[in-house]
N, C-alpha and C positions, 0 to 999 in steps of 0.2 A: 317183462312178464308182470302181469297185474298182481298186486298183493292180495293174497287170500284173506278172507275174513276169519276171525278167531274160531267161530262156530264151525266153519267148513273144515278147518284144520283138525279139530278134535273128532268131528264126526267121521272124517275119512280114516283117521287113525283107529278109532273104535271099530269101524267096519273091517279093517284089516285084521283085527284081533280074532275074529271068527275064523278066518282062513288060517292064520298062524296056529291057533289052538287045534284046529282039525288036522293040520299037516305036521306040526312040530311038537304039539303037546302043551299042557298047562303051563309049565315053567317058562317055556319060550314066549308064550303069549303074555304072561304076567310080567316077565322081564321087559318085554317090548313096551307094553303100555304103561306100566308103573315105573319101572327102573329107567326108562328112557323118555318116553313121550310125556307122561304126566309131570315128571320132574322138570323137563325143559319148558313145558307150558307154564308151570308154576313160576319158574324163573322169569319167563317173559312177562308174566302178569305183574311182576314188580315194577315194570317199566311201561306197560301198556294198559290203559284202562279197558280196552276191548277184551284183552286176554283176561284181565282181572274179573270182569263181569261174567265171562264164560267159564271160569275155573270151577265154580260150584256145579254147573251142569255137566262139565266134563267128569268130575269126580263122581257125580251121581250115576252117570252112564257106566263108568268103570265098575261101580258096585253092582250094576245090573249084569255086567258081562261075566261075573264070577259069583259062585255061591259063597255065602259066608264061610262055609267050611273050606273052600278052595283058598279064599283070602287068608284065613287063619293058618292054613297049612303052609302057604307060601311065606307068610311073615315069620312063622316059626322056623322055616328052613333058612331064611335070611339071618335070623338071630343066631341060630346054631352055627352057621357058616362064619358069621362075624366072630363068635366066641372061639372058633377053631382056627381063625385066621385064613379062611378060604375066601378068595375073591369071588363072591357070589354072582356078580353081574358080568363077569368076564368068562365067556365060553361056557362049556359044560352043557349038559342036557339035564333032563330031569323028569 
């Protein structure tokens, strides 16, 4: 299978967010794109110049997918869960 280009990876993942958000809600969409895909992309960017070049564009698109209020709410929920010892990115809905 041909290796996909870094920009194709994040564009496809961001497109999936719209469907996830509509079907499963804000928390599921945020967990998918930030808690899983963005973190993995950032890790890959440490070893790949192509991923490193695309990381700012990926982050910018994530910021467009959610309102500032949605982002703040999700980050506050993560902080609260961490303080309470709740594994925020494992299961659960929201």
